[in-house]
C-alpha positions in Angstrom: -4.3 19.8 10.1 -1.1 18.8 11.9 0.8 21.9 13.2 4.2 22.7 11.8 5.9 22.1 15.2 4.2 18.7 15.5 5.1 17.7 12.0 8.7 18.7 12.6 8.8 16.6 15.8 7.2 13.7 14.0 9.7 14.0 11.2 12.6 13.8 13.5 11.1 10.8 15.3 10.4 9.1 12.0 13.9 9.6 10.8 15.2 7.8 13.9 12.7 5.0 13.5 13.5 4.7 9.8 17.3 4.4 10.5 16.6 1.6 13.0 14.3 -0.1 10.5 16.8 0.1 7.7 19.6 -1.4 9.9 17.3 -4.3 10.8 16.3 -4.7 7.2 19.9 -4.9 6.1 20.6 -7.7 8.6 17.5 -9.6 7.4 18.6 -9.3 3.8 22.1 -10.5 4.6 20.8 -13.5 6.6 18.5 -14.4 3.7 21.3 -14.3 1.2 23.5 -16.4 3.4 20.8 -19.0 3.9 19.9 -19.1 0.2 23.5 -19.6 -0.8 23.5 -22.9 1.1 20.9 -24.5 -1.2 22.6 -26.0 -4.3 21.2 -24.8 -7.6 19.1 -22.1 -6.1 18.6 -19.0 -8.3 18.4 -15.9 -6.2 16.5 -12.9 -7.5 16.7 -9.7 -5.4 15.6 -6.1 -5.7 12.3 -4.2 -5.6 12.1 -4.3 -9.4 11.0 -8.0 -9.0 7.6 -6.8 -7.6 4.6 -5.4 -9.3 1.7 -3.6 -7.8 -1.2 -4.8 -9.9 -5.0 -4.6 -9.9 -6.0 -7.9 -11.3 -9.7 -7.3 -12.0 -11.3 -10.0 -14.1 -13.7 -7.5 -15.8 -11.6 -4.4 -15.6 -14.2 -2.4 -13.6 -12.1 -1.8 -10.5 -14.2 -4.2 -8.5 -11.3 -6.6 -8.5 -8.5 -4.4 -7.2 -4.8 -4.5 -6.5 -2.6 -7.5 -5.8 1.0 -7.3 -5.0 2.7 -10.0 -7.1 6.2 -11.4 -7.2 8.5 -11.8 -10.1 6.6 -15.0 -11.2 2.8 -14.3 -11.3 0.8 -17.0 -9.6 -2.7 -17.7 -8.6 -1.7 -19.7 -5.5 -2.9 -18.2 -2.3 -0.4 -17.9 0.6 -0.7 -20.3 3.4 -3.2 -18.7 5.8 -2.8 -18.1 9.5 -5.2 -19.9 11.8 -7.9 -17.2 11.3 -8.8 -15.7 7.9 -8.6 -12.0 7.5 -11.9 -10.2 8.0 -13.9 -9.1 5.0 -16.6 -6.4 4.6 -19.5 -5.8 2.3 -19.5 -2.1 1.7 -21.7 -0.1 -0.7 -20.4 -0.3 -4.3 -20.6 2.5 -6.9 -21.3 2.9 -10.6 -18.7 5.6 -11.2 -15.9 7.5 -9.5 -16.5 11.0 -8.2 -15.4 14.0 -10.3 -11.8 15.2 -9.8 -13.2 18.6 -8.9 -14.6 17.2 -5.7 -11.1 16.7 -4.2 -10.2 18.9 -1.2 -7.1 19.3 0.9 -7.6 17.0 3.9 -6.0 14.8 6.5 -7.1 11.2 7.0 -6.4 9.1 10.1 -6.3 5.4 9.6 -7.1 4.0 13.0 -5.6 0.5 12.7 -5.2 -2.5 15.0 -1.4 -1.9 14.8 -1.7 1.9 15.6 -2.8 5.1 14.0 -1.4 6.2 10.6 -2.1 9.8 9.5 -1.8 10.9 5.9 -2.1 14.3 4.2 -3.8 14.2 0.8 -2.4 16.2 -2.1 -5.5 17.3 -4.0 -3.5 19.6 -6.2 -1.2 17.0 -7.6 -3.6 14.0 -7.7 -7.2 15.3 -7.7 -8.9 12.2 -9.2 -7.3 9.8 -6.7 -7.9 12.2 -3.8 -11.6 12.6 -4.7 -12.1 8.9 -4.9 -10.2 8.2 -1.6 -12.1 11.0 0.2 -15.5 9.6 -0.9 -14.6 6.1 0.2 -13.3 7.3 3.6 -16.3 9.5 4.1 -18.7 6.7 3.3 -17.0 4.2 5.7 -15.8 2.0 2.8 -12.5 1.2 4.5 -13.8 0.6 8.0 -13.1 -2.9 9.0 -11.0 -3.8 6.0 -7.7 -5.6 6.4 -4.3 -4.8 4.8 -3.8 -8.0 3.0 -0.3 -7.8 1.4 3.1 -6.7 2.7 6.6 -6.3 1.3 8.5 -6.5 4.6 11.3 -4.2 3.5 9.2 -1.4 1.9 5.4 -1.2 1.7 2.0 -2.3 3.0 -1.0 -2.7 0.7 -4.6 -2.0 1.9 -8.0 -1.1 0.7 -9.6 -4.4 -0.4 -12.9 -5.2 1.3 -12.5 -8.9 0.3 -8.9 -9.1 1.7 -8.1 -11.2 -1.4 -6.4 -8.7 -3.7 -9.4 -8.8 -6.0 -11.9 -6.4 -4.3 -12.7 -2.8 -5.1 -15.4 0.0 -5.1 -17.2 -1.2 -8.3 -15.5 1.4 -10.5 -12.1 2.1 -11.9 -10.5 5.4 -12.7 -7.4 7.1 -14.3 -5.2 8.4 -15.6 -2.0 8.1 -13.6 -1.3 11.3 -11.6 1.9 12.6 -10.0 4.1 9.5 -10.5 7.8 10.1 -9.6 9.9 10.7 -12.7 12.8 8.6 -11.3 10.6 5.6 -10.4 11.6 5.8 -6.7 8.8 6.0 -4.1 10.3 7.4 -0.8 9.3 6.4 2.7 6.0 8.1 3.6 4.5 7.8 0.1 0.7 7.1 -0.2 0.0 5.8 -3.7 -2.6 3.9 -5.7 -2.0 0.5 -7.2 -3.2 -0.6 -10.6 -3.1 -3.4 -13.2 0.1 -3.8 -15.3 0.0 -1.6 -18.3 -3.4 0.0 -17.4 -3.4 3.6 -16.3 -7.2 3.6 -16.0 -7.5 0.6 -13.7 -7.2 2.2 -10.2 -9.9 1.5 -7.6 -9.9 1.4 -3.8 -6.6 -0.3 -3.0 -3.6 1.7 -2.1 -0.1 1.2 -0.6 1.8 2.9 2.1 5.6 3.0 1.7 7.7 2.9 4.8 11.2 2.6 3.2 12.4 4.0 -0.1 11.6 1.6 -2.9 12.1 1.6 -6.7 9.0 0.6 -8.7 10.0 0.9 -12.4 7.4 2.2 -14.8 5.6 -0.2 -17.1 3.9 0.6 -20.5 1.3 2.8 -18.7 3.8 4.7 -16.5 4.3 4.8 -12.8 1.9 4.8 -9.8 -0.3 7.7 -8.6 1.1 9.4 -5.5 -1.7 11.2 -3.8 -0.5 11.8 -0.2 2.1 11.6 2.4 2.3 9.8 5.8 2.8 12.5 8.4 2.4 10.3 11.5 2.7 6.6 12.1 5.6 5.7 9.9 7.0 3.8 12.8 3.8 1.8 13.0 4.3 0.6 9.4 7.9 -0.1 9.9 7.1 -2.3 12.9 4.6 -4.2 10.8 7.3 -4.6 8.1 9.9 -5.8 10.7 7.5 -8.6 11.8 7.5 -10.0 8.2 4.9 -12.1 6.4 2.9 -15.0 7.8 4.6 -17.4 5.4 8.1 -15.9 5.7 7.9 -15.1 1.9 9.0 -11.8 0.3 5.4 -10.7 -0.1 2.0 -11.9 1.3 -0.2 -11.5 4.3 1.5 -9.6 7.2 2.4 -11.7 10.2 0.9 -8.8 12.2 -2.7 -8.3 11.2 -3.4 -4.7 10.3 -7.1 -3.9 10.3 -8.4 -0.5 9.5 -10.9 -0.2 12.3 -11.9 3.3 11.2 -10.8 5.9 8.6 -11.5 9.5 9.7 -11.2 12.5 7.4 -10.6 16.0 8.8 
């Protein structure tokens, strides 16, 4: 576990990095608004409420996991970079582990962009933590790419197919530990799911690097199962680089590959 002194030092460093990131994000938003205003007849839609974290499985078993969609759902894939994101072929499962298997633990995501360390909250979200710990322990996430980015707020990972449709072969629920005010603060580790389906979580998750409102749908909010305790600046740097297409969500311009996930 990370020592209290180390956590405090990391917290102060993250606060400074967060302040720098938010200033840069404000400039980007202002530039985008000015540029958009020059296009006649263009309708501008802003705000995090325009985005949904979904888990668009065709069969609802969690094998097709989360996709981060815009205000207008579309099946069009973003224009790819010169090289496709890597994919993996991990072992799939018939059912999720029991919630009672969850333990207090720290997970280090060793990524191509830098290490991100998260502490899991087994007391508040035992089902999500039990699933995540199993997948980490079995190497499910090793070699997977973080396939979707909202440059001003969050990074989505955990799909072995890097398409937004992959998962562990099972789905689980219900929603655990969702914020009552619908705001997910910087440092949040949460599960994504299909719209209106609180039982559709699988392997995909998102890491929040700037406070973002995600309004509840018919099923509720999103399961918060951990906190980033180191590496928030890594995520903010990925966000600052934007998307490969320059859109509001899509593949990160900076590839983020989870080279190895280690539990301790």
